[in-house]
SEPAGU-171599 format. One record per atom (N, C-alpha, C, O, CB): x, y, z; residue in one letter. Coordinates in steps of 0.05 Angstrom, whole numbers, plus 5000, padded with zeros to 4 digits. Glycine has a CB too. Example, Ala and Ser with C-alpha at 12.3 -4.5 7.8 and 13.67 -1.06 7.14 Angstrom:
REM residues 2
526448865156a 524649105156a 526449345156a 528549345169a 522649115181a 525749555142s 527349795143s 525850015157s 526850235161s 528249885114s 
END
This chain:
REM residues 394
627303432055m 625403472075m 623203672077m 623603912074m 626603512095m 620903552082t 618803682077t 617703932095t 617503882119t 617003492074t 617204152087i 617004432102i 614104442106i 612504402088i 618204702085i 613504502135p 610404532143p 609904812128p 611604972119p 609704552181p 607304822127t 605305052111t 603605142125t 603705382132t 603804972088t 601704992133d 599205082149d 598904862172d 596504872175d 596305102128d 599504732183e 599204552203e 599304662225e 597804552242e 600804362203e 600504862233f 601205082261f 598005182263f 596705282245f 604005432253f 597105102290d 595005322295d 595405412322d 595705272342d 592005232291d 595505662318g 595805832348g 593405882358g 593206092371g 597306132348g 591505742356s 588605912366s 588005752387s 585805782397s 585705932345s 589805562399i 589605402419i 589805562453i 588805522475i 591805202412i 592005782441y 593005952467y 591206172468y 591606322488y 596206072465y 589206252452g 587506412463g 588306662465g 590406742455g 586806332485g 586106862481t 587407142483t 587207212514t 585207132527t 585907372463t 589507382528p 590107432554p 587607502566p 587007392587p 592107612558p 586007682554d 583507792566d 582107892545d 583108042528d 583908002587d 579307792546p 578307722572p 577907342565p 577307262543p 574907922580p 578407182588i 579006902583i 576706812578i 575006862595i 580206762603i 575906652554a 573006512542a 572506292556a 574106112560a 573006422511a 569906322566p 569905922581p 569605782557p 569305852533p 566705772605p 569705562570i 569205322554i 566005242548i 564505242567i 570505092570i 565205182525v 562905142520v 562504832516v 564104712503v 562305302499v 560704722525t 560204512525t 557104352510t 555904562505t 560804502549t 555704192503t 553504152495t 552603952516t 553503722518t 553504082467t 551104032528n 549203842550n 547503642531n 546103692511n 546604062573n 548403362546t 546903212537t 545203032548t 546402852560t 547803132526t 542603022548r 541102862574r 539702612560r 538902632537r 538503092593r 539402372573t 538302142568t 534602222572t 533302372586t 539701892590t 534102052553p 530502082559p 529502062591p 527702202601p 528801782542p 530901892603v 529601852630v 530802112655v 529702172676v 530501522640v 533302232642q 533802532657q 532002722651q 531002882668q 536602672650q 531402722627s 529002962619s 526802942621s 525403122612s 528603042596s 525502702636r 522902632647r 522302862668r 524302982672r 522902332659r 520202952683p 519803142700p 520002952728p 520202712725p 517003302692p 519903072752v 520302882781v 517002742779v 515002882781v 521103112819v 517102542777p 514102362784p 513102542808p 514402692821p 514601972797p 509802482809v 508502582832v 509202382856v 509202472879v 505302622826v 509602132850q 509601952867q 512202042893q 512501952915q 509901672849q 513602212882a 515702242889a 515102482921a 516802482939a 517502332861a 513102632923m 511802772943m 511902682964m 513502812979m 509502802940m 510802482974p 510402362998p 513102283012p 513502343035p 508702142995p 514702162996i 517302203002i 518802393012i 519902403034i 518202172986i 518802562994a 520002872993a 518703043026a 520003213038a 518403062958a 516102953033r 515303083059r 515202983080r 514303083101r 513303173060r 516702663074a 517102523096a 520002583106a 520602583130a 516602233089a 522202673081a 524502793089a 525003013106a 527103043119a 525402833073a 522203223104g 522003453119g 522403683094g 523403913097g 524303463146g 521603583072l 521603783047l 519203853056l 517703713069l 521703673015l 518604203047s 515804283051s 514604273026s 512204223029s 515404553064s 515404303001g 514204262983g 515404172956g 517704102954g 513104432983g 514204162939p 516104062905p 518104302897p 519704252879p 513404032870p 518204512906a 519804692904a 522404632904a 524004702886a 519304832919a 523004472929e 525504412946e 526204152930e 528504042932e 524804362981e 524704072919i 525503772905i 527903862883i 527804042866i 522403612885i 529803712888v 532303842865v 532203492841v 532303252849v 536903932890v 532003562822a 532603402803a 535003332799a 536803502798a 531803472784a 535503042794p 538502982787p 539503142759p 538203182739p 538702642781p 542503222766a 543103372744a 544303262727a 545403052732a 544303572748a 544403352707p 543703262679p 547803112672p 549903172682p 542203642653p 547502992660r 550302862652r 551102962632r 549802932611r 550502592647r 553903132630q 554503242606q 556203112583q 558102992592q 555603452612q 556003112564a 558902952547a 560903102556a 561003322566a 559102952511a 563302872549p 565602912557p 566603082543p 565603122520p 566902732559p 569003242551i 570503472538i 571803402522i 573003202528i 571903622552i 572303472503r 574003332478r 576603392487r 576703482510r 573503452446r 579103362473a 582003402483a 582203672478a 583003822496a 584503222469a 581503782450n 582504052442n 581604202457n 583004392464n 582004162416n 578504172470a 577804342488a 578704392512a 578904612523a 575804302490a 579504182522m 581704162548m 584104332545m 585004472563m 582803852552m 585304302517v 588204462517v 587004712518v 587604812539v 590404412489v 585604862503a 585305082496a 583605202522a 583805442524a 584105092469a 581705042545g 582205152560g 584205252589g 584205452604g 580805102558g 585804982587a 587805042597a 590305212590a 591905282607a 588304872602a 590505252568a 591605542560a 591005752559a 592405942552a 592105582544a 588205762568a 586706082567a 586806162595a 586706402600a 583106092555a 587005942617s 586805972642s 589706062651s 590506102674s 585705732654s 591306072627g 594406202631g 596506042637g 598606152644g 594606382653g 596305782637h 597605552641h 600905522626h 600705542601h 595405342632h 603305472634g 604605402611g 604905162603g 603405002613g 606605472611g 606505072586v 606304842565v 608804642567v 610804772572v 606104952535v 609304382564l 611304282567l 612004192534l 610704032522l 610904062589l 613704292525v 615304192506v 618703982499v 620804042509v 615204392499v 618403792483g 620203702487g 621003512457g 619503522436g 619703592514g 623403372459f 624503282432f 626703132435f 628203222452f 625203492415f 627402952425s 630402832421s 631902852395s 630902732375s 630402532427s 634002982393g 634902972362g 636502712353g 637802552366g 636803212356g 635902712325r 636802522311r 637202562286r 635302672274r 635502352314r 639602502268g 639902572238g 641702872234g 641703052251g 636602602225g 642702882217t 644003072203t 642303302188t 640103232179t 645702942186t 643103562185m 642303702166m 643403882156m 644903982173m 640603772170m 643604012133t 644904142113t 644404442122t 642204502130t 643704062084t 646504642121h 646004852124h 643205012105h 641605172114h 648504932120h 643404942087a 641205022070a 637704892077a 635504992073a 642204912039a 638204702087e 635904522098e 635504732130e 633304782139e 637204112104e 637404802139y 636904912170y 635805212162y 633705312172y 640204932192y 637605342141t 635805712133t 633405702126t 631905872134t 637005922106t 632205432103t 630105432099t 627505412127t 625705572130t 630405242082t 628005182143l 625905172162l 626705432187l 624805492202l 625904832176l 628805552190c 629205792192c 627106032192c 625706162208c 630805812176c 627506022164d 625306242148d 622506192153d 620806362158d 625506242115d 621905892151t 619005782153t 617705872184t 615405932190t 619005412149t 619805862201a 618405902226a 618906202241a 618506282263a 619305672243a 620306332211a 620906682223a 623306752246a 623606942262a 617906822240a 624606522240i 626706592262i 629406822255i 631006782237i 628106282269i 629407042271p 630607192259p 633807172260p 635007082280p 629507402266p 635107262234a 637507272232a 639807252252a 641807112247a 637607432223a 639607392272d 641607422291d 640907212316d 642407202335d 641707752300d 639007062314w 638006822325w 639806572320w 640306432339w 635406762316w 640706502294r 640906302276r 643706212280r 645306382286r 640406392247r 644405982279m 647205852271m 648405982246m 647406072226m 646905522266m 651005942257t 652305992231t 654405772223t 655705662241t 653806272231t 654705702193p 656405462190p 659705512211p 661005722211p 657005432152p 660205342223k 663005302228k 666105312217k 668305362227k 662905132232k 665405262194t 666905192170t 667605452158t 669505442143t 665305022150t 666305722163a 667005992149a 669905942138a 670405852116a 666806252171a 671406012156h 673906112148h 676205882136h 678405932125h 674806262173h 675105602142a 676505362131a 675405432095a 677005482077a 675205002149a 673205432094q 672005472064q 672805642048q 673405562025q 669605532064q 673105922055i 674306132045i 677306092036i 678206162014i 674106312064i 678605952060g 681705942064g 681905722030g 683105752008g 683005742105g 680405562038r 681005262013r 679805461986r 681205431965r 678104852020r 677705631983i 677205671963i 679205891949i 679405881924i 674705721965i 680306041960v 682906251957v 685106091945v 685806071922v 683906381986v 686305971970q 688205781958q 688105601933q 690105561920q 688605621974q 685605511929g 685405451900g 686605601871g 687505501850g 682805451899g 686105851879l 686106041855l 689406011844l 689906041820l 685306401866l 691505931864n 693505921857n 694505751836n 696405791822n 694305901874n 692705531836n 693305381804n 691505531785n 690205371771n 692505031802n 691205761780l 689405871754l 690506071751l 689306261742l 686505911755l 693406061757g 694506291749g 694306581765g 694606811756g 693606311725g 693506491792f 694106731813f 695606731831f 697506571829f 692506811826f 695506881852v 697206891870v 695806941899v 695307181904v 698907091862v 695106771918a 693106921943a 696106931969a 697906791976a 689306631958a 695007191975r 696107202003r 694107302023r 692207442016r 698507382005r 694707202052a 693407262072a 694407592082a 696707652080a 693707032092a 692307772092d 692907962103d 693507942136d 692107822152d 691008122096d 695708092141k 697208042164k 696408292182k 696908332206k 700508022158k 695008442167t 694208722188t 693208692216t 694308752237t 691808882177t 690508562209k 689408532237k 690908402265k 690608452288k 687008362231k 692708202252a 694308042270a 696308252285a 696208282309a 695807812254a 698008362269q 700208562269q 698908822288q 700408902306q 701108662236q 696508932284r 695609192297r 694809062324r 695209212344r 692909352279r 693608802329a 692608672353a 694908662373a 694508742395a 691508392348a 697308562366i 700008582382i 700708822390i 701408892412i 702208492369i 700408962365a 701809262373a 700109382394a 701309512411a 702009492347a 697809362395a 696209502419a 695809372441a 693709442453a 693809582412a 697509142455r 698209032477r 699309272493r 700609452483r 700108792473r 698809242514p 699109422537p 701709252549p 701709012547p 696209442558p 704109412562n 705909362578n 708309192560n 709709022572n 704609232603n 708609232536r 710308992520r 713609282526r 714009522519r 708508882471r 715109042541p 717209102546p 719109282515p 719209152495p 718208812557p 720109492515g 721609622492g 719309712468g 720009722444g 724009392479g 717209762475h 714909792455h 712609982470h 711709952492h 713609462446h 711910202448h 709910312448h 707110162446h 706809962433h 710410472432h 705410272459q 702610172448q 701610302436q 701110532442q 700710092461q 700910172414s 699010262390s 696310452387s 694710442405s 698210052379s 696110552373a 693310712386a 690910642352a 688710722345a 694411222393a 692910452340l 691110452313l 688610132314l 689109902319l 693810422280l 687010222308p 684510112313p 685409802299p 686809752280p 681810312296p 683809602319v 684109362302v 682209302284v 679909372289v 684309152316v 682709182263p 680209122244p 678708912257p 679608742272p 681009032214p 676308942249t 673808802258t 672608522247t 671008342255t 671809002253t 674508582218w 673608282197w 675608042210w 677608072225w 674608342153w 674607832202t 676107522212t 678707542196t 680907612206t 674207192203t 678207442163a 680707462157a 680307622128a 678107712120a 682107162158a 682907652113r 682607802089r 684507712071r 686707642080r 682808092093r 684007702044y 685707602022y 686507742006y 684707851993y 684907422009y 688907791999q 689407941968q 689807771950q 691207571955q 691708141965q 688507841918i 689807611899i 690607761878i 689407961871i 687907371888i 692707691866a 694507801856a 694507611824a 694207371822a 697107801877a 694907791802r 695307571776r 698107621776r 699307841778r 693507631742r 699307311772t 702107251771t 703607421748t 702207501729t 702406941766t 706007461749s 707407631729s 709007441717s 709807301735s 709007881739s 709907371695r 711107201680r 714107191677r 715707001671r 710007221659r 714507521682t 717107651678t 718807741704t 720907871704t 716607901662t 716907611731g 717207761745g 719807611767g 719707371771g 714407841754g 721607751779s 723407571787s 723307531820s 722107701834s 726107661777s 724607281834v 724307211858v 725307451875v 727407581872v 725606961864v 723107491894g 723607671918g 722707951905g 723008161917g 726907671930g 721407931878g 719808151865g 717308311872g 716508261895g 719108061846g 716508421863a 713708541867a 711008281870a 711008051860a 713108751835a 709308391886f 707808111890f 705808071864f 705007851858f 705808111921f 705408241853g 704208221825g 701408451821g 701008601840g 703107861821g 700208461804e 697708641808e 695408501819e 694108311810e 696808761783e 695008711847i 692308521852i 689808561840i 689308791834i 691608511877i 688108401837v 685508481825v 683408421842v 681308531836v 684908361800v 683508251866c 681708141880c 681908181904c 684108071910c 681407921877c 680608301926t 680708261953t 678008131975t 675908251977t 681308531960t 678307961985v 676207781991v 676807812027v 678707752041v 676607431975v 674407932031t 674107902066t 672507752080t 670107782077t 673308122079t 673307602092l 670907452113l 670107582139l 671607592159l 672007182123l 667307682137n 666607842161n 667007732184n 668507542186n 664107912163n 665907822202e 665107722229e 662907562235e 663007402254e 664807912244e 660407602216n 657807402214n 658307222192n 656407142178n 654907552207n 661107142188d 661606972169d 659907002137d 658806822125d 661106722183d 659907162132t 659207262105t 662207442094t 663807562109t 656207492108t 662307402065i 664207532051i 663407772036i 661207812027i 665507362035i 666107942033t 665608192018t 668308091995t 670608001999t 665908542038t 666708141971v 669008071949v 669408311930v 667408351916v 668107791929v 671608491926e 672608621911e 673908661884e 676008791889e 673408641921e 673808641863s 674708541847s 674008691819s 671908801811s 674008291851s 676308671807s 675508831776s 675108621756s 674008681735s 678009041763s 675908371762d 675408121741d 672608001754d 672207881775d 678407851740d 670808101732a 667807951741a 667607651735a 665507531740a 665308071725a 669707531725d 668907221724d 670407111758d 669606951774d 670807041690d 672407271756l 674107181783l 671807241810l 671407071828l 677407411786l 670807461809y 668607511832y 666107331825y 664507321843y 667607861834y 665607231810a 662607011809a 664006831814a 662406671824a 660606961782a 666506701813k 667006441818k 668006381848k 668106161858k 668906351797k 668706631860i 669306591887i 667006631903i 666906551926i 671406741895i 664906761890t 662106831906t 660106561907t 658506471923t 660307111887t 661006491886l 658206271880l 660305981898l 658905811909l 657106201830l 662705951899e 664205751903e 663405691939e 663105481950e 667505821892e 663305961950f 662706041977f 659905991983f 659705882004f 663406311982f 657906051972q 655506051978q 655305691974q 654405561994q 653606271960q 655905571954s 655105271952s 656605201974s 655405041989s 655905101925s 658805261981a 660605122003a 658805142029a 658704952044a 663705272007a 657705332034m 656805402057m 653805252063m 652905172084m 656605712055m 652805232033a 649805162030a 649804832036a 647804712045a 648505251995a 652104712030s 652504472032s 654004432069s 654504202075s 654404382004s 654404552080s 655304442102s 653304292117s 650904302114s 656404612116s 654704142134v 652103912150v 652504002176v 654704072185v 652603522148v 650003992192y 650804022224y 650003782229y 648703682212y 649304252243y 650603622256q 650103382262q 648203402280q 647603622290q 652303242269q 646803172289a 645103202316a 645403412331a 643803592333a 645503002334a 647903392345v 647603512374v 648103812361v 646503942375v 650203382402v 649003952346d 649604092334d 646504312335d 646704542343d 650803942311d 644504222327v 641304292320v 640604242346v 639704452356v 639504102296v 640504022363s 639504012386s 640104212413s 638604312430s 640203772391s 643304232408s 644004492425s 642804722424s 642104872443s 646304572422s 642504782393w 641105102381w 638705072386w 637705292388w 641205212348w 636904882390i 634604872395i 633504902422i 631305002426i 634004682385i 634904822441s 635504792468s 635805082477s 634405202493s 638004622473s 638205162463s 639205462476s 637105692468s 636805912479s 642605552464s 635905572443t 633705782436t 631005782451t 629705982454t 633005752406t 630305562460i 628005472484i 628205652507i 626405782517i 628305152498i 631105672517v 631605802545v 632006032538v 630506202548v 633705712563v 634106102520e 634806472515e 632606592504e 631706802513e 637406572493e 631306462484r 629406622473r 625906632479r 624106812479r 629806562448r 625906382483y 623306332496y 622506322527y 620206292535y 622606112487y 624606342542r 625106422570r 623806122579r 622106132596r 623406732582r 624505912569g 624305672578g 625805562603g 628005662611g 624705542558g 624505372613a 626005252637a 626205012634a 624304902624a 625005282663a 628904852643r 628304522643r 626904432659r 626804542682r 630404352646r 625504212652l 624104092671l 624203802665l 622903722646l 621404182673l 626103592681g 626903322671g 627603332652g 629403502650g 625503132669g 627103212629g 628003142603g 626303372586g 626903342562g 627502802596g 624703532589n 623903662576n 623504002586n 624104082609n 622003512570n 622704152568w 622304452581w 619804592582w 618104562565w 624004642568w 619704762605y 617404862614y 616405142599y 618405292599y 617904892643y 615105222591v 614505452573v 612705592575v 610605512565v 614205402553v 612605822586r 610506042594r 608206092576r 608405962555r 611906302597r 606406222578r 604406162558r 604606432544r 603206452524r 601306082571r 606106632552e 606306862532e 608406762505e 608006822481e 607607142549e 610806582514h 612406472494h 610706182481h 611706062462h 615406392509h 609206132489a 609105812475a 608305832449a 609305682432a 607005592487a 606406042440e 605205952414e 608306022390e 608805872371e 601806192406e 609606192396r 612206162382r 613805932384r 614705802365r 613706352389r 614105912405c 615205672412c 615205412394c 617205312385c 614105622434c 612505312391e 611505092377e 611105142349e 610004962337e 609105002389e 611905392334r 611705412312r 614605382304r 615105352280r 610205632306r 616305372322l 619205302318l 619605012316l 621004892299l 620805402340l 618104912337l 618304592344l 617304442319l 618504262306l 616404502372l 614304572314r 613304352287r 615404442262r 615504272244r 609304432274r 616804612258c 618104622233c 619604442228c 619704302207c 619304832229c 621504422258f 623904252256f 623203912262f 624903732261f 626204372278f 620303862270a 619503632274a 619803512247a 621103302246a 617003622286a 618603632219q 618503562195q 621003402187q 622603532173q 617903792180q 621703162193g 624103002179g 626403062189g 628303072173g 624503052152g 627203122224w 628103162230w 627703102262w 625803202274w 628403322217w 629502922276g 629202852305g 627602652311g 627002492293g 628303052319g 626602622333k 624002382346k 623102502374k 624002692385k 625402002354k 621602382378e 620202352400e 619102662417e 619202712441e 622102172417e 617802842392w 617203122392w 614803082413w 613502872413w 616503272359w 614303302429l 612503292447l 610503502434l 610803742438l 613503342476l 609103402423l 607603612403l 604703482399l 604703242394l 609403642370l 602203602400p 602603922407p 603103932435p 602403742449p 600104112399p 604504202448p 605604252472p 603204162496p 600804232496p 606404562471p 604603992516l 602603962539l 602004182555l 603804312566l 603503782557l 599504252559p 599104462581p 599004352607p 597904132610p 596504622577p 600304512632v 601204402657v 600504632673v 601304862671v 604204302658v 598804522692a 597504752711a 599704762729a 601404592730a 594504692729a 599705002744t 601805082765t 600904812788t 598804692792t 601305472778t 603104802798s 602704592823s 605404602842s 607604692836s 602204262809s 604804492864d 607504522877d 609704302867d 612104292874d 607204492908d 608304112845e 610003912839e 612204072816e 614704072814e 608103652826e 610304182806l 612204412781l 613204542789l 615004572774l 611204592763l 613604722813c 615504882823c 617304732836c 619304882841c 614505062838c 617804442848q 619504352855q 621204302835q 623604362837q 618904192868q 620104162809g 621604082787g 623804302779g 626204302774g 619504022763g 621704512780l 623404832761l 625804892787l 628004992783l 620405232755l 625104822804v 627504952829v 629804802825v 631804922817v 626704912865v 629904482829k 631004322823k 633104272806k 635304172812k 629704232821k 631904382776n 633404412755n 635104702755n 637404682747n 631704372732n 634204942762f 635205182770f 638105102788f 640405152783f 632905352788f 637004952807t 639404902826t 641804722813t 644204772815t 638304752854t 640804512800a 642704392782a 644504472768a 646704372765a 641804292770a 643104752754e 644804852733e 646705042747e 648605132735e 643104982710e 646205092775a 648105332786a 650005152802a 652305232806a 646605582805a 649104932810e 651804662819e 653504672803e 655804732808e 651304322818e 652404602769i 654704562751i 656904802749i 659304752745i 653504512722i 656204972751v 657905282744v 659205332770v 661205462769v 655805582735v 658205242794l 659905232818l 662305062819l 664505132828l 658405152838l 661704832809a 663204532799a 665504672787a 667704682796a 661404302775a 664704782764s 666704912745s 669005082751s 671305072742s 665505062730s 667505292773y 669405482792y 671805372804y 674105452801y 667905572816y 670605152821r 672104982838r 674304852827r 676604842837r 670504782849r 673604752808e 675704602784e 677904722781e 680204622784e 674604582756e 677105052770s 679105152760s 680705322785s 683005392783s 678205302735s 678905372808l 680605412830l 682605242840l 684805342845l 679305442846l 682204942845d 684204802846d 686604732833d 688704642842d 683404682847d 685804802805a 688404802789a 689905062793a 692205052785a 687804762758a 689205272804a 690705512802a 692305492830a 694605592832a 688605792797a 691005342854r 692405322883r 694205082876r 696005052893r 690105252912r 694204922858k 696704772854k 698504882836k 700404742832k 696304512846k 698505112823r 700205292813r 701405472835r 703305612828r 698705442793r 700705492856g 701205692879g 699605892880g 700206092893g 703705802879g 697105872865g 695206152868g 693306162892g 693205952906g 693106192840g 692106352898d 690106292919d 687506362904d 685506402918d 690506462950d 687206392877r 684606452866r 684806382836r 686706242829r 683706752871r 683006462817i 683006412793i 683406682781i 682606862797i 680606262785i 684506772755s 684307022742s 682007122737s 680206992729s 685407032722s 681907412742s 679307522737s 677907542718s 675507602718s 679107702742s 679807472691r 678407422669r 676907192661r 675607192640r 679607452654r 677306952679a 676906702677a 674506662696a 673006472694a 679406552683a 674306852715a 671206832736a 669107012725a 666706962731a 671606962771a 669707222708r 668007382700r 666007202678r 663807302675r 669607642687r 666506952662p 663306792647p 662006672674p 659606672681p 663906462619p 664306542689l 663106482705l 660406602726l 658306502734l 664806442713l 661506832727w 659607042748w 657707102730w 655507152741w 660907342761w 657807122699s 655807232686s 653406982678s 651207042669s 657207372662s 654506702685e 651906532676e 650406492702e 648006422702e 652706212663e 651906542724i 649606542754i 648006782752i 645706762761i 651306562789i 648707022742t 647507222742t 645507162727t 643307142738t 648807422737t 645807112701t 643306972679t 641106852694t 638806902697t 644406712657t 642706662703l 640906402728l 639206522744l 636906452748l 643006222753l 640306732755a 638606932771a 636707042760a 634507052770a 639707122781a 637307132737e 635007342719e 632907162717e 630807212728e 635807462683e 633406892702r 631106712696r 630306612718r 628106502712r 631606502678r 630806572742a 629006442758a 627106672768a 624706652772a 630406282780a 629106952773v 626907202783v 624207212762v 622007312768v 628707532781v 624907092734e 622407052721e 620306982724e 618207082719e 622406962708e 621206692739f 619606452751f 617206512774f 615106392778f 621706242765f 618706812790s 618406772822s 615806842820s 614606692836s 620206972844s 614007002808s 610806962803s 609306722807s 607506672822s 610107022778s 610506572788l 609606272787l 610606102815l 609205932827l 611106122759l 612806162822f 613706022851f 611706092877f 610705942894f 617006142861f 611206412872s 609806532894s 610806482924s 613206532928s 607006432891s 609606392943e 611706332967e 612206052970e 611905982993e 610806422996e 613005852952h 614005642951h 616805652963h 618605782952h 613905562926h 617105482988s 619905492998s 622405442981s 624605552985s 620005303016s 622005292965g 623905222939g 626105452932g 628505442932g 622005172911g 624005702925l 625005962911l 626706062935l 628606202928l 622506192900l 626406032960r 627606102977r 630705952978r 632906062982r 625806072997r 630205762974n 632705562971n 634705602953n 637105602956n 632005312965n 632905652929l 634005682902l 636005992913l 638506002910l 631005712872l 634906172923r 636606472923r 638206372937r 640306462929r 635406772934r 638906202959s 640606142976s 643006072965s 645106202969s 639705962991s 642705812947v 644805692928v 646305892903v 648505872894v 643305452912v 644006102895l 645406232870l 647606382890l 650106382888l 643206472847l 645706532913s 648106792924s 650406602937s 652606702941s 646607042955s 650106362943a 652406272950a 655106212930a 657506252934a 651706052963a 654006142913a 655206042891a 656406362872a 658606362860a 652605832875a 654906522873a 655606732863a 657906952874a 659407102861a 653506812861a 657706902911n 659507102921n 661706852926n 663506952940n 658307302949n 662006652922e 664606492927e 666206542895e 668606502894e 663706122936e 664906602873i 665906662847i 666806892855i 669306922850i 664006662822i 665707102867a 666207432861a 668707412881a 669507642883a 663307692870a 670507232898e 672707302908e 674707312886e 676807432888e 673307142930e 674007152862s 676407182844s 676207492822s 677607572804s 676506872823s 673707622834l 673507802811l 674408052823l 674408092847l 670607822797l 675108222805d 677308462814d 674708752821d 672608802808d 680308552780d 675508852839g 673109102841g 669809002850g 668009162851g 672909242807g 669508752855m 666908672859m 666408702890m 668008572904m 666508392848m 664608832900t 664108982928t 661808892931t 661608792954t 664309292931t 659808892919q 657108842921q 656408502925q 657108312912q 655908972895q 654908512945r 654308172952r 651208142932r 649208282928r 653608102998r 652007942926f 650307752908f 646907852914f 645407942897f 650907372918f 646307822943e 643807832950e 642408062947e 640008062950e 643707762972e 644108332940l 643608532934l 642208572912l 640008692909l 645408622934l 644608402886i 643808432859i 641308292865i 639208422865i 645808322835i 641308062869f 638607882872f 636208092874f 634208052860f 638807692902f 636508322892d 633608392903d 633908602875d 631808692867d 633108532941d 635808662865e 635108912841e 633808792827e 631708892819e 637309072824e 634708482816l 634108372792l 630808352799l 629208352781l 635908082783l 630208332821a 627008192830a 625708432826a 623708392813a 626408062864a 626108702834r 625808992833r 624509032804r 622209112798r 628709142837r 626808942785e 626708982762e 623908832751e 621808932741e 629208902752e 624808542756a 621608392746a 619008492758a 617008432746a 621408072754a 618808632780g 616308722783g 615408562801g 614008372794g 614908732762g 615808612830g 614108442853g 614908192855g 613408032868g 611108412848g 617808062841a 618107832851a 619807832871a 621108022879a 618707682834a 619807582882r 621907582912r 624107572911r 625407572932r 621807392929r 
END
């Protein structure tokens, strides 16, 4: 995979203030650069003009504006851009990491391999064939059970539940040990952390190196499918660059366009297809507002459909609502959707579609709120609060 170096040029986005005008070179043909002929005077007087000063020479024809000037002008005027792609092909974790480094993607934005737990488990279990015995630490599971409230016949434990994902103790086998005897001399402890990294504590330098290198190699060779990479890029555009779906593409406002383009240019080298690059500047229009409102509304309807499906299942079991625990993520999705819509409210201005979108979001949120414990505030008031925080949004 070829890693881009200097292909990206963020200069087309200009600076917010002041706005630099587009400068084009006027070219005139020999005929246009001639003075107004004297013979034109009688015609001018016949038309009611008083003198030569009122005769207007033909306006010179301008040379066509080049594409890069048009893009720069649209971007400098504060317009957003359209970006898009279609996922195709696999990508190793090592390739993915290199591309993220090139695009300057923060570590907490990135995907982590899905198989970290399985990989370290396989490596640790493989030590059983090399004169070691590996055993999983069950402290986390035991404390998690003990910390549960309302267990009949048991007191709730106050011991903290470990934050690590998994932990293994590795002992050197004892040739003289008896069945049911001691586990053996523990020579290594391997901890899988929540961020899918490992911490190896060992008095055996060779064992330490073996576990560390094998895990790094296994993780680097993990393969992401096209759907994994596509999903990550899409969520990054929406969550990090505050983009909004528009048909099969995404609309990204000017303040995020340059960083978004850098990400897409990096991943376009050898992966995916149908990249909309360079991004297409889009002027604010009724059609743009209608498209954004349509897609926001569709997202809200998907969340509401999920809630109603869960509600139907609960009613078949004899209940009248879903659990508050199940309703909370759906409420969060609607609230996040409202926050995103409010960010675009200055773009929508007085567009009637925004009022319709607010009604859809409020109705969906209030319906979901019926399954939430302790929810008394109507969503319309929350929407107003979000709008005030956004600064003058409606």
